[in-house]
Backbone and ligand atoms as CSV (ligand in chain L), in Angstrom:
chain,resi,resn,atom,element,x,y,z
A,1,MET,N,N,7.266,237.667,14.778
A,1,MET,CA,C,6.722,238.827,14.272
A,1,MET,C,C,5.401,239.030,14.789
A,2,SER,N,N,5.171,240.489,15.283
A,2,SER,CA,C,3.603,240.763,15.584
A,2,SER,C,C,3.507,242.160,15.112
A,3,THR,N,N,2.267,242.533,14.779
A,3,THR,CA,C,1.991,243.717,14.188
A,3,THR,C,C,0.778,244.422,15.128
A,4,TRP,N,N,0.869,245.767,15.115
A,4,TRP,CA,C,0.319,246.575,15.960
A,4,TRP,C,C,-0.342,247.861,15.091
A,5,LEU,N,N,-1.103,248.665,15.778
A,5,LEU,CA,C,-1.734,249.766,15.404
A,5,LEU,C,C,-1.980,249.448,14.005
A,6,ASP,N,N,-3.040,248.608,13.587
A,6,ASP,CA,C,-3.399,248.443,12.206
A,6,ASP,C,C,-2.507,248.076,11.309
A,7,GLY,N,N,-1.424,247.740,11.737
A,7,GLY,CA,C,-0.407,246.997,10.744
A,7,GLY,C,C,0.702,248.074,10.558
A,8,ARG,N,N,0.467,249.195,11.316
A,8,ARG,CA,C,1.601,250.343,10.898
A,8,ARG,C,C,2.745,250.481,11.701
A,9,ILE,N,N,2.622,249.323,12.752
A,9,ILE,CA,C,3.928,249.175,13.541
A,9,ILE,C,C,3.955,247.340,13.578
A,10,GLU,N,N,5.408,247.142,13.188
A,10,GLU,CA,C,5.821,245.576,13.712
A,10,GLU,C,C,6.705,245.435,14.690
A,11,ILE,N,N,6.752,244.158,15.191
A,11,ILE,CA,C,8.102,244.175,16.032
A,11,ILE,C,C,8.556,242.629,15.441
A,12,VAL,N,N,9.975,242.711,15.100
A,12,VAL,CA,C,10.418,241.572,14.499
A,12,VAL,C,C,11.906,241.440,15.408
A,13,THR,N,N,12.531,240.080,15.344
A,13,THR,CA,C,13.742,239.751,15.654
A,13,THR,C,C,14.635,239.635,14.308
A,14,ALA,N,N,15.711,240.503,14.362
A,14,ALA,CA,C,16.337,240.313,13.017
A,14,ALA,C,C,17.719,241.229,13.111
A,15,ASP,N,N,18.520,241.043,12.325
A,15,ASP,CA,C,19.836,241.833,12.184
A,15,ASP,C,C,19.439,243.038,10.947
A,16,ILE,N,N,19.511,244.122,11.989
A,16,ILE,CA,C,18.684,245.396,11.098
A,16,ILE,C,C,19.419,245.614,9.740
A,17,THR,N,N,20.685,245.147,9.473
A,17,THR,CA,C,21.500,245.276,8.224
A,17,THR,C,C,20.796,244.550,7.130
A,18,THR,N,N,19.898,243.531,7.652
A,18,THR,CA,C,19.328,242.681,6.534
A,18,THR,C,C,17.901,243.121,5.792
A,19,LEU,N,N,17.526,244.217,6.426
A,19,LEU,CA,C,16.057,244.566,6.540
A,19,LEU,C,C,15.787,245.381,5.129
A,20,HIS,N,N,14.832,245.022,4.266
A,20,HIS,CA,C,14.430,245.811,2.970
A,20,HIS,C,C,13.411,246.776,3.351
A,21,VAL,N,N,13.940,247.763,3.956
A,21,VAL,CA,C,13.069,249.081,4.406
A,21,VAL,C,C,13.785,250.187,3.728
A,22,ASP,N,N,13.146,251.380,3.755
A,22,ASP,CA,C,13.591,252.694,3.119
A,22,ASP,C,C,14.927,253.100,3.939
A,23,VAL,N,N,14.444,253.161,5.338
A,23,VAL,CA,C,15.460,253.803,6.239
A,23,VAL,C,C,15.727,252.804,7.507
A,24,ILE,N,N,17.227,252.706,7.794
A,24,ILE,CA,C,17.208,251.901,8.892
A,24,ILE,C,C,18.052,253.050,9.998
A,25,VAL,N,N,17.760,252.699,11.149
A,25,VAL,CA,C,18.136,253.840,12.113
A,25,VAL,C,C,19.457,253.166,12.823
A,26,ASN,N,N,20.482,253.858,12.957
A,26,ASN,CA,C,21.708,253.454,13.625
A,26,ASN,C,C,21.739,254.037,15.162
A,27,ALA,N,N,22.310,253.257,16.087
A,27,ALA,CA,C,22.460,253.766,17.345
A,27,ALA,C,C,23.816,254.302,17.471
A,28,ALA,N,N,23.931,255.305,16.973
A,28,ALA,CA,C,25.353,255.900,16.772
A,28,ALA,C,C,26.128,256.553,17.931
A,29,ASN,N,N,27.153,256.993,17.964
A,29,ASN,CA,C,27.709,257.862,19.148
A,29,ASN,C,C,28.038,259.060,18.620
A,30,PRO,N,N,28.485,260.213,19.439
A,30,PRO,CA,C,28.481,261.487,18.937
A,30,PRO,C,C,29.479,261.839,17.846
A,31,SER,N,N,30.586,260.973,17.662
A,31,SER,CA,C,31.628,261.114,16.592
A,31,SER,C,C,30.741,260.844,15.271
A,32,LEU,N,N,29.813,259.973,15.157
A,32,LEU,CA,C,29.211,259.477,14.020
A,32,LEU,C,C,30.479,258.853,13.198
A,33,LEU,N,N,31.261,258.129,13.716
A,33,LEU,CA,C,32.339,257.603,12.787
A,33,LEU,C,C,32.516,255.966,13.141
A,34,GLY,N,N,31.111,255.588,13.544
A,34,GLY,CA,C,31.271,254.146,13.730
A,34,GLY,C,C,31.637,253.750,15.157
A,35,GLY,N,N,31.532,252.433,15.453
A,35,GLY,CA,C,31.763,252.065,16.859
A,35,GLY,C,C,31.316,250.540,16.862
A,36,GLY,N,N,30.931,249.973,17.949
A,36,GLY,CA,C,30.725,248.497,18.159
A,36,GLY,C,C,29.122,248.432,18.053
A,37,GLY,N,N,28.811,247.169,18.517
A,37,GLY,CA,C,27.304,246.995,18.380
A,37,GLY,C,C,26.554,247.231,17.152
A,38,VAL,N,N,25.405,247.549,17.048
A,38,VAL,CA,C,24.727,247.875,15.491
A,38,VAL,C,C,25.279,248.782,14.851
A,39,ASP,N,N,25.907,249.945,15.225
A,39,ASP,CA,C,26.868,250.746,14.625
A,39,ASP,C,C,27.661,250.007,13.641
A,40,GLY,N,N,28.641,249.285,14.381
A,40,GLY,CA,C,29.736,248.505,13.795
A,40,GLY,C,C,29.195,247.478,12.551
A,41,ALA,N,N,28.088,246.953,12.836
A,41,ALA,CA,C,27.584,246.221,11.785
A,41,ALA,C,C,26.824,246.930,10.581
A,42,ILE,N,N,26.346,248.053,10.939
A,42,ILE,CA,C,25.648,248.762,9.757
A,42,ILE,C,C,27.051,249.360,9.021
A,43,HIS,N,N,27.837,249.706,9.458
A,43,HIS,CA,C,29.252,250.065,8.636
A,43,HIS,C,C,29.808,248.973,7.983
A,44,ARG,N,N,29.835,247.961,8.564
A,44,ARG,CA,C,30.605,246.795,7.909
A,44,ARG,C,C,29.625,246.385,6.577
A,45,ALA,N,N,28.309,246.523,6.825
A,45,ALA,CA,C,27.450,246.062,5.779
A,45,ALA,C,C,27.377,246.884,4.753
A,46,ALA,N,N,27.146,248.363,5.120
A,46,ALA,CA,C,27.256,249.505,4.166
A,46,ALA,C,C,28.598,249.665,3.322
A,47,GLY,N,N,29.705,249.400,3.837
A,47,GLY,CA,C,30.834,249.645,2.942
A,47,GLY,C,C,31.692,250.955,3.482
A,48,PRO,N,N,32.885,251.116,3.156
A,48,PRO,CA,C,33.582,252.313,3.467
A,48,PRO,C,C,32.710,253.837,2.866
A,49,GLN,N,N,32.040,253.588,2.187
A,49,GLN,CA,C,31.601,254.940,1.482
A,49,GLN,C,C,30.849,255.509,2.660
A,50,LEU,N,N,30.159,254.659,3.411
A,50,LEU,CA,C,29.142,254.998,4.581
A,50,LEU,C,C,30.168,256.074,5.406
A,51,LEU,N,N,31.253,255.526,5.786
A,51,LEU,CA,C,32.324,256.153,6.964
A,51,LEU,C,C,32.657,257.185,6.121
A,52,GLU,N,N,32.923,257.662,4.837
A,52,GLU,CA,C,33.347,258.642,4.358
A,52,GLU,C,C,32.177,259.907,4.083
A,53,GLU,N,N,30.868,259.498,4.071
A,53,GLU,CA,C,29.865,260.359,4.199
A,53,GLU,C,C,29.797,260.815,5.532
A,54,CYS,N,N,29.840,260.081,6.511
A,54,CYS,CA,C,29.797,260.280,7.813
A,54,CYS,C,C,30.890,261.365,8.515
A,55,ARG,N,N,32.109,261.316,7.761
A,55,ARG,CA,C,33.040,262.220,8.064
A,55,ARG,C,C,32.770,263.652,7.921
A,56,THR,N,N,31.676,263.839,6.922
A,56,THR,CA,C,31.327,265.356,6.356
A,56,THR,C,C,30.181,265.809,7.250
A,57,LEU,N,N,29.695,264.987,8.404
A,57,LEU,CA,C,28.650,265.465,9.090
A,57,LEU,C,C,28.772,266.143,10.288
A,58,GLY,N,N,30.233,266.104,10.953
A,58,GLY,CA,C,30.387,267.087,12.001
A,58,GLY,C,C,29.959,266.474,13.262
A,59,GLY,N,N,29.719,265.164,13.230
A,59,GLY,CA,C,29.291,264.691,14.580
A,59,GLY,C,C,27.856,265.067,14.870
A,60,ALA,N,N,27.216,264.626,16.185
A,60,ALA,CA,C,25.906,265.112,16.410
A,60,ALA,C,C,25.882,264.769,18.031
A,61,ARG,N,N,25.019,265.656,18.628
A,61,ARG,CA,C,24.734,265.744,19.984
A,61,ARG,C,C,23.526,264.431,20.498
A,62,PRO,N,N,23.506,264.052,21.567
A,62,PRO,CA,C,22.538,262.964,22.157
A,62,PRO,C,C,21.164,263.667,21.682
A,63,GLY,N,N,20.429,262.764,21.307
A,63,GLY,CA,C,18.972,263.341,20.779
A,63,GLY,C,C,18.839,263.606,19.396
A,64,GLU,N,N,20.137,263.835,18.712
A,64,GLU,CA,C,20.007,264.286,17.358
A,64,GLU,C,C,20.177,263.429,16.268
A,65,VAL,N,N,19.625,263.472,15.169
A,65,VAL,CA,C,19.652,262.384,14.167
A,65,VAL,C,C,20.202,263.119,12.715
A,66,LYS,N,N,21.167,262.285,12.087
A,66,LYS,CA,C,21.470,262.623,10.763
A,66,LYS,C,C,21.469,261.668,9.804
A,67,MET,N,N,20.941,261.994,8.533
A,67,MET,CA,C,20.734,261.005,7.607
A,67,MET,C,C,22.083,260.810,6.531
A,68,THR,N,N,22.320,259.642,6.298
A,68,THR,CA,C,23.178,259.262,4.959
A,68,THR,C,C,22.535,258.394,3.995
A,69,LYS,N,N,23.076,258.076,2.974
A,69,LYS,CA,C,22.667,257.054,2.237
A,69,LYS,C,C,22.857,255.647,2.646
A,70,GLY,N,N,22.484,254.704,1.942
A,70,GLY,CA,C,22.613,253.209,2.520
A,70,GLY,C,C,23.680,252.543,1.957
A,71,TYR,N,N,24.239,253.117,0.832
A,71,TYR,CA,C,25.391,252.369,-0.010
A,71,TYR,C,C,24.994,250.807,-0.254
A,72,ARG,N,N,25.898,250.005,0.248
A,72,ARG,CA,C,25.628,248.522,0.126
A,72,ARG,C,C,24.540,247.833,0.962
A,73,LEU,N,N,23.815,248.616,1.774
A,73,LEU,CA,C,22.735,247.946,2.322
A,73,LEU,C,C,21.586,247.787,1.621
A,74,PRO,N,N,20.524,246.891,1.946
A,74,PRO,CA,C,19.259,246.948,1.222
A,74,PRO,C,C,18.559,248.116,1.448
A,75,ALA,N,N,18.767,248.744,2.512
A,75,ALA,CA,C,18.216,249.933,2.975
A,75,ALA,C,C,18.434,251.146,1.944
A,76,LYS,N,N,17.544,252.209,1.918
A,76,LYS,CA,C,18.240,253.231,0.956
A,76,LYS,C,C,18.764,254.328,1.856
A,77,ALA,N,N,18.505,254.360,2.893
A,77,ALA,CA,C,19.357,255.514,3.718
A,77,ALA,C,C,19.521,254.982,5.293
A,78,VAL,N,N,20.283,255.485,6.066
A,78,VAL,CA,C,20.582,255.258,7.391
A,78,VAL,C,C,20.196,256.407,8.236
A,79,ALA,N,N,19.588,256.572,9.241
A,79,ALA,CA,C,19.514,257.864,10.207
A,79,ALA,C,C,20.311,257.509,11.323
A,80,HIS,N,N,21.333,258.047,11.403
A,80,HIS,CA,C,22.241,257.946,12.700
A,80,HIS,C,C,21.643,258.866,13.668
A,81,ALA,N,N,21.288,258.057,14.913
A,81,ALA,CA,C,20.709,258.618,15.885
A,81,ALA,C,C,21.628,258.526,17.330
A,82,VAL,N,N,21.963,259.448,18.119
A,82,VAL,CA,C,22.855,259.320,19.090
A,82,VAL,C,C,21.964,259.227,20.488
A,83,GLY,N,N,21.873,258.200,20.899
A,83,GLY,CA,C,21.026,258.017,22.330
A,83,GLY,C,C,21.497,258.447,23.302
A,84,PRO,N,N,20.898,258.494,24.358
A,84,PRO,CA,C,21.598,258.993,25.702
A,84,PRO,C,C,22.396,257.759,26.301
A,85,ILE,N,N,23.408,258.162,27.092
A,85,ILE,CA,C,23.950,257.047,28.066
A,85,ILE,C,C,23.182,257.047,29.153
A,86,TRP,N,N,22.927,255.815,29.646
A,86,TRP,CA,C,22.027,255.594,31.030
A,86,TRP,C,C,22.905,256.086,32.253
A,87,ARG,N,N,22.410,257.007,32.924
A,87,ARG,CA,C,22.991,257.377,33.943
A,87,ARG,C,C,22.079,257.586,35.206
A,88,GLY,N,N,21.145,256.464,35.192
A,88,GLY,CA,C,20.251,256.406,36.511
A,88,GLY,C,C,18.867,256.652,36.304
A,89,GLY,N,N,18.657,257.518,35.171
A,89,GLY,CA,C,17.066,257.879,34.829
A,89,GLY,C,C,16.867,259.205,34.924
A,90,ASN,N,N,17.559,259.798,35.806
A,90,ASN,CA,C,17.116,261.209,36.267
A,90,ASN,C,C,18.128,262.378,35.602
A,91,HIS,N,N,18.475,262.047,34.300
A,91,HIS,CA,C,19.556,263.071,33.801
A,91,HIS,C,C,18.868,263.260,32.346
A,92,GLY,N,N,17.578,263.110,32.292
A,92,GLY,CA,C,16.900,263.553,31.079
A,92,GLY,C,C,16.920,262.386,29.934
A,93,GLU,N,N,17.283,261.208,30.362
A,93,GLU,CA,C,17.643,260.098,29.261
A,93,GLU,C,C,16.383,259.949,28.616
A,94,ALA,N,N,15.326,259.819,29.063
A,94,ALA,CA,C,13.956,259.552,28.306
A,94,ALA,C,C,13.665,260.687,27.222
A,95,GLU,N,N,13.811,261.889,27.712
A,95,GLU,CA,C,13.486,262.869,26.570
A,95,GLU,C,C,14.619,262.921,25.520
A,96,THR,N,N,15.874,262.474,25.782
A,96,THR,CA,C,16.955,262.381,24.754
A,96,THR,C,C,16.638,261.266,24.015
A,97,LEU,N,N,16.224,260.033,24.557
A,97,LEU,CA,C,15.710,258.898,23.858
A,97,LEU,C,C,14.663,259.219,22.850
A,98,ALA,N,N,13.604,259.784,23.446
A,98,ALA,CA,C,12.237,260.131,22.636
A,98,ALA,C,C,12.679,261.096,21.309
A,99,SER,N,N,13.569,262.030,21.527
A,99,SER,CA,C,14.033,262.837,20.636
A,99,SER,C,C,14.499,261.900,19.510
A,100,CYS,N,N,15.473,261.079,19.768
A,100,CYS,CA,C,16.105,260.158,18.731
A,100,CYS,C,C,14.834,259.432,17.583
A,101,TYR,N,N,13.860,258.978,18.402
A,101,TYR,CA,C,12.866,258.432,17.648
A,101,TYR,C,C,12.003,259.390,16.794
A,102,ARG,N,N,11.796,260.590,17.404
A,102,ARG,CA,C,11.061,261.203,16.811
A,102,ARG,C,C,11.694,262.071,15.692
A,103,ARG,N,N,12.891,262.526,15.852
A,103,ARG,CA,C,13.730,263.213,14.925
A,103,ARG,C,C,13.749,262.301,13.589
A,104,ALA,N,N,14.082,260.992,13.932
A,104,ALA,CA,C,14.374,259.950,12.971
A,104,ALA,C,C,13.196,259.731,11.821
A,105,LEU,N,N,12.048,259.817,12.537
A,105,LEU,CA,C,10.879,259.698,11.930
A,105,LEU,C,C,10.449,260.941,11.036
A,106,GLU,N,N,10.663,262.085,11.796
A,106,GLU,CA,C,10.587,263.512,11.215
A,106,GLU,C,C,11.455,263.719,9.756
A,107,LEU,N,N,12.690,263.212,9.980
A,107,LEU,CA,C,13.672,263.329,8.634
A,107,LEU,C,C,13.079,262.306,7.629
A,108,ALA,N,N,12.938,261.002,8.067
A,108,ALA,CA,C,12.435,260.123,6.956
A,108,ALA,C,C,11.209,260.547,6.065
A,109,GLU,N,N,10.189,261.101,6.997
A,109,GLU,CA,C,9.012,261.481,6.187
A,109,GLU,C,C,9.266,262.621,5.366
A,110,ALA,N,N,10.201,263.687,5.963
A,110,ALA,CA,C,10.308,264.926,5.237
A,110,ALA,C,C,11.029,264.279,3.667
A,111,ALA,N,N,11.860,263.168,3.794
A,111,ALA,CA,C,12.378,262.956,2.795
A,111,ALA,C,C,11.968,262.109,1.917
A,112,GLY,N,N,10.469,261.709,2.123
A,112,GLY,CA,C,9.571,261.006,1.181
A,112,GLY,C,C,9.403,259.664,1.621
A,113,TYR,N,N,10.474,259.228,2.199
A,113,TYR,CA,C,10.491,257.545,2.664
A,113,TYR,C,C,9.124,257.129,3.470
A,114,ARG,N,N,8.876,255.869,3.291
A,114,ARG,CA,C,7.512,255.044,3.860
A,114,ARG,C,C,7.889,254.104,4.768
A,115,THR,N,N,8.935,253.234,4.892
A,115,THR,CA,C,9.266,252.472,5.909
A,115,THR,C,C,10.730,252.622,6.484
A,116,ILE,N,N,10.570,252.480,7.835
A,116,ILE,CA,C,11.606,252.670,8.752
A,116,ILE,C,C,11.774,251.784,9.900
A,117,ALA,N,N,13.250,251.304,10.089
A,117,ALA,CA,C,13.171,250.272,11.125
A,117,ALA,C,C,14.135,250.758,12.297
A,118,PHE,N,N,13.919,250.618,13.534
A,118,PHE,CA,C,14.573,250.994,14.422
A,118,PHE,C,C,15.305,249.914,15.410
A,119,PRO,N,N,16.684,249.794,15.678
A,119,PRO,CA,C,17.321,248.954,16.713
A,119,PRO,C,C,16.633,249.576,18.048
A,120,SER,N,N,16.881,248.647,18.925
A,120,SER,CA,C,16.749,249.365,20.293
A,120,SER,C,C,17.694,250.145,20.964
A,121,ILE,N,N,17.432,251.464,20.592
A,121,ILE,CA,C,18.590,252.759,20.775
A,121,ILE,C,C,19.033,252.806,22.157
A,122,SER,N,N,20.388,252.599,22.597
A,122,SER,CA,C,20.912,252.941,23.779
A,122,SER,C,C,20.756,251.682,24.722
A,123,THR,N,N,20.304,250.298,24.467
A,123,THR,CA,C,20.034,249.349,25.303
A,123,THR,C,C,21.266,248.380,25.257
A,124,GLY,N,N,22.263,248.684,24.541
A,124,GLY,CA,C,23.512,247.955,24.358
A,124,GLY,C,C,24.585,248.538,25.404
A,125,ALA,N,N,25.641,249.097,24.729
A,125,ALA,CA,C,26.693,249.572,25.487
A,125,ALA,C,C,26.340,250.736,26.138
A,126,TYR,N,N,25.188,251.628,25.657
A,126,TYR,CA,C,24.775,252.745,26.576
A,126,TYR,C,C,23.950,252.363,27.740
A,127,GLY,N,N,23.503,250.972,28.119
A,127,GLY,CA,C,22.872,250.639,29.250
A,127,GLY,C,C,21.561,250.790,29.512
A,128,TYR,N,N,20.967,251.381,28.574
A,128,TYR,CA,C,19.330,251.801,29.321
A,128,TYR,C,C,18.646,250.665,29.201
A,129,PRO,N,N,17.856,250.325,30.514
A,129,PRO,CA,C,17.279,249.180,30.588
A,129,PRO,C,C,16.127,248.854,29.618
A,130,ILE,N,N,16.193,247.895,29.182
A,130,ILE,CA,C,15.225,247.512,27.790
A,130,ILE,C,C,13.882,247.705,27.927
A,131,GLU,N,N,13.137,247.490,28.907
A,131,GLU,CA,C,11.696,247.550,29.239
A,131,GLU,C,C,11.534,249.057,29.082
A,132,GLN,N,N,12.473,249.919,29.892
A,132,GLN,CA,C,12.098,251.338,29.913
A,132,GLN,C,C,12.162,251.843,28.559
A,133,ALA,N,N,13.218,251.655,27.905
A,133,ALA,CA,C,13.722,251.900,26.515
A,133,ALA,C,C,12.512,251.650,25.605
A,134,ALA,N,N,11.973,250.209,25.774
A,134,ALA,CA,C,10.701,250.010,24.843
A,134,ALA,C,C,9.631,250.798,25.054
A,135,ARG,N,N,9.356,251.339,26.310
A,135,ARG,CA,C,8.242,251.999,26.701
A,135,ARG,C,C,8.362,253.485,25.840
A,136,VAL,N,N,9.479,254.174,25.980
A,136,VAL,CA,C,9.851,255.311,25.324
A,136,VAL,C,C,9.677,255.214,23.679
A,137,ALA,N,N,10.294,254.080,23.345
A,137,ALA,CA,C,10.379,253.928,21.734
A,137,ALA,C,C,8.845,254.042,21.345
A,138,GLN,N,N,7.962,252.894,21.981
A,138,GLN,CA,C,6.909,252.749,21.519
A,138,GLN,C,C,5.815,254.035,21.774
A,139,ALA,N,N,5.756,254.559,22.769
A,139,ALA,CA,C,4.826,255.698,23.153
A,139,ALA,C,C,5.248,256.799,22.141
A,140,THR,N,N,6.515,257.047,21.901
A,140,THR,CA,C,6.980,258.151,21.157
A,140,THR,C,C,6.626,257.845,19.524
A,141,VAL,N,N,6.773,256.582,18.958
A,141,VAL,CA,C,6.383,256.348,17.709
A,141,VAL,C,C,4.893,256.352,17.537
A,142,LYS,N,N,4.021,255.924,18.645
A,142,LYS,CA,C,2.772,255.602,18.386
A,142,LYS,C,C,2.134,257.118,18.407
A,143,ALA,N,N,2.589,258.200,19.201
A,143,ALA,CA,C,2.160,259.515,19.199
A,143,ALA,C,C,2.442,260.209,18.020
A,144,TYR,N,N,3.575,259.939,17.410
A,144,TYR,CA,C,3.924,260.661,16.141
A,144,TYR,C,C,3.068,260.174,15.082
A,145,LEU,N,N,2.998,258.897,14.897
A,145,LEU,CA,C,2.157,258.263,13.858
A,145,LEU,C,C,0.669,258.737,13.806
A,146,LEU,N,N,0.115,258.878,15.176
A,146,LEU,CA,C,-1.361,259.412,15.218
A,146,LEU,C,C,-1.594,260.746,15.238
A,147,GLU,N,N,-0.367,261.727,15.617
A,147,GLU,CA,C,-0.529,263.314,15.611
A,147,GLU,C,C,-0.394,263.513,14.555
A,148,ASN,N,N,0.531,263.112,13.808
A,148,ASN,CA,C,0.849,263.562,12.370
A,148,ASN,C,C,0.146,262.796,11.351
A,149,ASP,N,N,-0.732,261.984,11.583
A,149,ASP,CA,C,-1.338,261.295,10.491
A,149,ASP,C,C,-0.784,260.598,9.451
A,150,SER,N,N,0.569,260.132,9.987
A,150,SER,CA,C,1.878,259.745,9.207
A,150,SER,C,C,1.472,258.562,8.392
A,151,PRO,N,N,2.143,258.501,6.999
A,151,PRO,CA,C,1.888,257.409,6.292
A,151,PRO,C,C,3.196,256.380,6.465
A,152,LEU,N,N,4.294,256.786,7.335
A,152,LEU,CA,C,5.217,255.842,7.635
A,152,LEU,C,C,4.787,254.584,8.478
A,153,ARG,N,N,5.543,253.318,7.908
A,153,ARG,CA,C,5.351,252.108,8.616
A,153,ARG,C,C,6.651,251.710,9.515
A,154,VAL,N,N,6.549,251.436,10.609
A,154,VAL,CA,C,7.667,251.439,11.378
A,154,VAL,C,C,7.957,249.967,12.032
A,155,THR,N,N,9.224,249.372,11.710
A,155,THR,CA,C,9.530,248.071,12.332
A,155,THR,C,C,10.477,248.372,13.509
A,156,PHE,N,N,10.107,247.657,14.709
A,156,PHE,CA,C,10.936,247.773,16.110
A,156,PHE,C,C,11.962,246.292,15.825
A,157,CYS,N,N,13.107,246.622,15.415
A,157,CYS,CA,C,14.042,245.278,15.105
A,157,CYS,C,C,14.830,244.879,16.341
A,158,CYS,N,N,14.406,244.064,16.948
A,158,CYS,CA,C,15.088,243.496,18.277
A,158,CYS,C,C,16.176,242.311,17.808
A,159,TYR,N,N,17.305,242.329,18.660
A,159,TYR,CA,C,18.297,241.500,18.167
A,159,TYR,C,C,18.298,240.186,18.838
A,160,SER,N,N,17.504,240.044,19.789
A,160,SER,CA,C,17.349,238.765,20.478
A,160,SER,C,C,16.098,238.269,20.694
A,161,PRO,N,N,15.568,237.093,20.780
A,161,PRO,CA,C,14.188,236.882,21.290
A,161,PRO,C,C,13.811,237.308,22.595
A,162,GLY,N,N,14.597,237.523,23.674
A,162,GLY,CA,C,14.376,238.078,24.775
A,162,GLY,C,C,13.956,239.394,24.802
A,163,ASP,N,N,14.579,240.195,23.797
A,163,ASP,CA,C,14.305,241.555,23.610
A,163,ASP,C,C,12.971,241.658,23.000
A,164,THR,N,N,12.624,240.951,21.851
A,164,THR,CA,C,11.367,240.812,21.227
A,164,THR,C,C,10.098,240.548,22.546
A,165,ARG,N,N,10.621,239.580,23.315
A,165,ARG,CA,C,9.577,239.319,24.182
A,165,ARG,C,C,9.128,240.566,25.082
A,166,VAL,N,N,10.097,241.507,25.573
A,166,VAL,CA,C,10.125,242.506,26.258
A,166,VAL,C,C,9.075,243.612,25.265
A,167,TYR,N,N,9.638,243.666,24.148
A,167,TYR,CA,C,8.729,244.583,23.064
A,167,TYR,C,C,7.361,244.299,22.963
A,168,GLU,N,N,7.145,243.016,22.874
A,168,GLU,CA,C,5.779,242.570,22.912
A,168,GLU,C,C,4.918,242.816,24.087
A,169,GLN,N,N,5.544,242.426,24.931
A,169,GLN,CA,C,4.778,242.526,26.448
A,169,GLN,C,C,4.502,244.153,26.578
A,170,VAL,N,N,5.482,245.042,26.324
A,170,VAL,CA,C,5.196,246.508,26.353
A,170,VAL,C,C,4.182,247.057,25.312
A,171,ALA,N,N,4.235,246.388,24.038
A,171,ALA,CA,C,3.127,246.632,23.051
A,171,ALA,C,C,1.847,246.358,23.302
A,172,GLY,N,N,1.578,245.308,24.253
A,172,GLY,CA,C,0.368,244.733,24.675
A,172,GLY,C,C,-0.327,246.011,25.610
A,173,GLU,N,N,0.487,246.720,26.185
A,173,GLU,CA,C,0.089,247.831,27.040
A,173,GLU,C,C,0.043,249.110,26.303
A,174,ILE,N,N,1.024,249.594,25.621
A,174,ILE,CA,C,1.178,250.763,25.025
A,174,ILE,C,C,0.501,250.972,23.426
A,175,LEU,N,N,0.729,249.848,22.803
A,175,LEU,CA,C,0.017,249.947,21.497
A,175,LEU,C,C,-1.453,249.314,21.440
A,176,GLY,N,N,-1.550,248.650,22.171
A,176,GLY,CA,C,-2.902,247.801,22.262
A,176,GLY,C,C,-3.073,246.652,21.411
A,177,ALA,N,N,-3.997,245.705,21.740
A,177,ALA,CA,C,-4.001,244.369,21.193
A,177,ALA,C,C,-4.333,244.553,19.722
A,178,SER,N,N,-3.807,244.162,18.636
A,178,SER,CA,C,-4.363,244.225,17.331
A,178,SER,C,C,-3.518,243.382,16.382
L,1,ADP,P1,P,24.078,251.771,22.066
L,1,ADP,O1,O,25.269,252.273,22.239
L,1,ADP,O2,O,22.864,252.824,21.680
L,1,ADP,O3,O,23.503,250.975,23.448
L,1,ADP,P2,P,24.481,249.118,20.897
L,1,ADP,O4,O,24.754,248.963,19.463
L,1,ADP,O5,O,25.241,248.704,21.927
L,1,ADP,O6,O,24.173,250.753,20.838
L,1,ADP,O7,O,23.093,248.427,21.355
L,1,ADP,C1,C,22.019,248.801,20.801
L,1,ADP,C2,C,20.899,247.816,20.629
L,1,ADP,O8,O,21.171,247.154,19.267
L,1,ADP,C3,C,20.992,246.656,21.496
L,1,ADP,O9,O,19.676,246.032,21.865
L,1,ADP,C4,C,22.007,245.623,20.639
L,1,ADP,O10,O,21.428,244.196,20.950
L,1,ADP,C5,C,21.185,245.796,19.293
L,1,ADP,N1,N,22.155,245.248,18.089
L,1,ADP,C6,C,23.363,244.965,18.015
L,1,ADP,N2,N,23.582,244.481,16.946
L,1,ADP,C7,C,22.139,244.669,16.164
L,1,ADP,C8,C,22.044,244.418,14.490
L,1,ADP,N3,N,22.931,243.928,13.877
L,1,ADP,N4,N,20.627,244.718,14.480
L,1,ADP,C9,C,19.884,244.872,15.189
L,1,ADP,N5,N,20.121,245.260,16.601
L,1,ADP,C10,C,21.475,244.981,17.013
């Protein structure tokens, strides 16, 4: 575990479904009806009521985020973000990925939540290179927290020690030593 930006950002290795934060972010697909990876883990841990609520949402486009309750999760809410599928990097992937982070932060703050955890959106089945995704994630979160003087505390939840090492290396450049 490491902390950055005066403790407002932390990087951990964990299963995001176990985190006691207000909001966890899901790396969903446009149907918002569940899938593999972190999406499957979140639906399993939250229970079938999550899928029932997701059926009412009408899906989402890449870069969009929709919130539900957390049901059986320790988290109070889930922000379902649809990341970009990696197609080489020249198809707006970075902008779409940044939108996922920004919209999730905006929705969480607007709902009065104070703590939010992100998985590494798009870096599993969607194929986004982890180091590039970590740069987008950290630059977008840092800019949001500073520009909006936001009270949110943000956790980057990496699923493997290797991903955590990449996030910490990128943090040394983007978030600064602290
Ligand atoms: P995407 O389709 O957006 O790529 P994936 O779920 O396939 O979504 O992968 C996104 C990231 O989530 C990957 O880095 C993967 O290792 C990670 N991941 C998978 N399961 C979990 C989990 N339970 N908690 C946190 N991260 C997870």
